[in-house]
C-alpha positions in Angstrom: -82.0 18.6 1.5 -78.5 17.5 2.3 -77.2 20.8 1.0 -79.6 22.7 3.3 -78.4 20.8 6.3 -74.8 21.6 5.6 -75.6 25.2 4.9 -77.4 25.5 8.3 -74.4 23.9 10.0 -72.0 26.4 8.4 -74.2 29.4 9.2 -74.7 28.3 12.8 -71.0 27.7 13.2 -70.2 31.1 11.9 -72.7 32.8 14.2 -71.2 31.0 17.2 -67.7 31.8 16.1 -68.5 35.5 15.6 -70.4 35.7 18.9 -67.5 34.3 21.0 -64.7 36.3 19.3 -66.5 39.7 19.1 -65.5 42.6 21.2 -67.5 43.9 24.1 -68.5 47.6 24.1 -65.9 48.2 26.8 -63.1 46.7 24.7 -64.0 48.8 21.6 -63.7 52.0 23.6 -60.5 51.3 25.4 -57.2 52.5 24.0 -54.3 50.2 24.6 -52.0 53.2 25.3 -54.2 54.6 28.1 -54.4 53.7 31.8 -57.5 53.9 33.8 -57.2 55.5 37.3 -59.6 55.4 40.2 -58.9 57.3 43.4 -60.5 56.9 46.8 -60.0 58.6 50.1 -59.8 57.0 53.6 -58.8 58.4 56.9 -57.5 57.3 60.3 -58.0 59.1 63.6 -57.7 58.3 67.3 -58.3 61.7 68.9 -60.1 63.9 66.5 -63.5 63.3 64.9 -65.8 65.4 62.9 -63.1 66.8 60.6 -64.5 68.4 57.4 -62.4 69.0 54.3 -63.4 71.0 51.2 -62.2 68.8 48.3 -62.0 70.7 45.0 -60.0 68.4 42.8 -57.5 65.5 42.5 -54.5 66.0 40.3 -51.4 64.1 39.3 -48.0 65.5 38.5 -46.7 64.1 35.2 -43.7 66.4 34.7 -40.7 66.4 37.0 -40.6 70.2 37.1 -43.8 71.1 38.9 -43.6 74.8 37.8 -44.3 73.9 34.2 -47.8 74.9 33.1 -48.9 71.3 32.1 -47.1 69.5 35.0 -50.3 68.9 36.9 -53.2 67.0 35.3 -56.7 67.1 36.7 -58.4 63.7 37.1 -61.9 65.3 36.9 -62.8 64.4 40.4 -66.4 63.5 41.4 -67.9 63.9 44.9 -66.5 67.4 45.3 -67.4 69.6 48.2 -67.1 69.5 52.0 -67.0 66.0 53.4 -66.6 64.6 57.0 -63.4 62.7 56.5 -63.7 61.2 60.0 -66.4 59.0 58.6 -64.0 57.4 56.2 -62.5 55.0 58.8 -62.3 51.2 58.5 -63.8 49.9 55.3 -65.5 53.1 54.2 -64.0 55.1 51.3 -65.0 58.2 49.4 -64.7 57.7 45.6 -63.0 60.8 44.2 -62.1 59.6 40.7 -63.8 56.8 38.8 -61.8 55.2 35.9 -60.3 58.4 34.5 -58.3 57.5 31.4 -54.8 59.0 31.0 -52.0 58.3 28.5 -49.3 56.0 29.5 -46.9 58.1 31.6 -44.7 58.4 34.6 -46.6 59.9 37.6 -44.4 61.7 40.1 -47.0 62.8 42.7 -50.7 62.9 43.5 -52.5 65.7 45.4 -55.8 66.7 46.8 -56.7 70.3 46.0 -58.4 71.6 49.1 -60.6 74.7 49.3 -61.0 77.2 52.1 -64.0 75.5 53.9 -62.1 73.2 56.1 -63.1 72.9 59.8 -63.2 70.6 62.8 -66.2 70.2 65.2 -64.9 70.3 68.8 -67.6 70.2 71.5 -70.3 71.4 69.1 -68.1 74.4 68.0 -67.0 74.6 64.4 -63.3 75.7 64.3 -61.8 76.8 61.0 -58.7 75.0 59.8 -56.1 77.2 58.2 -53.9 75.5 55.6 -50.3 75.6 56.5 -48.6 78.0 54.0 -45.8 75.4 53.3 -48.2 72.4 53.3 -49.3 70.5 50.3 -51.9 67.8 50.4 -49.8 65.6 48.1 -47.9 62.4 48.2 -45.0 61.1 46.1 -45.9 58.2 43.9 -43.1 57.9 41.3 -44.6 55.1 39.4 -44.9 54.3 35.7 -48.6 54.0 34.8 -48.7 51.6 31.9 -51.3 51.5 29.2 -54.1 48.9 29.1 -54.1 48.6 33.0 -56.4 49.8 35.7 -54.8 51.6 38.7 -56.7 51.9 42.0 -55.2 54.5 44.3 -56.3 54.8 47.9 -55.2 58.0 49.7 -55.1 57.5 53.5 -55.3 60.7 55.5 -53.8 60.6 59.0 -56.1 63.1 60.7 -54.4 63.2 64.1 -51.0 64.0 62.5 -52.6 66.5 60.0 -54.1 69.0 62.5 -52.1 71.0 65.1 -52.9 73.9 67.3 -50.6 76.9 66.9 -50.5 78.5 70.3 -48.6 81.6 69.2 -51.3 82.4 66.6 -54.2 80.8 68.4 -55.4 78.9 65.3 -55.8 75.3 64.2 -53.5 74.5 61.3 -54.1 71.8 58.7 -51.0 70.2 57.2 -52.4 67.0 55.5 -50.3 63.8 56.1 -51.1 61.4 53.2 -50.1 57.9 52.4 -51.0 56.4 49.1 -51.7 52.7 48.3 -51.5 51.7 44.6 -53.1 48.6 43.1 -52.5 47.6 39.5 -55.0 45.4 37.7 
């Protein structure tokens, strides 16, 4: 009987030890050389409201030379399509990328890939926004993304500075002005 008591104690101790030191499912799937990236979009506006942007993708530039074929990496954006970015003021954010894993790397730039369905609603009239031919919806980051960390990027779009009326061409031009906030966890 004494041996049975000590055997129970040893088995119970081993079970408790294994339970507290075992990995969770999240730990087993995470590679220490990979960083997780989440990206959200916010906006600020004083004059314009009801601005709609056609979001097709979110990409990061991992090579200094942007013309190289693999310089830009897609973060497999979610919530694609046309969104009223004027609604993303204050505490409201649109989640574009949710914990995308990327190898430890230096990231030079982040960009929103915009489609052709961008417009503004002025006095119940939808006016198409033409992308400025020299514009890029991107922002310099120039940060080393280390493995085994989570990075939360919040892209702030200044709507008032991004949209201008070109009188000579009689069109509204979109030249996105972005500011990026990076949090490392």
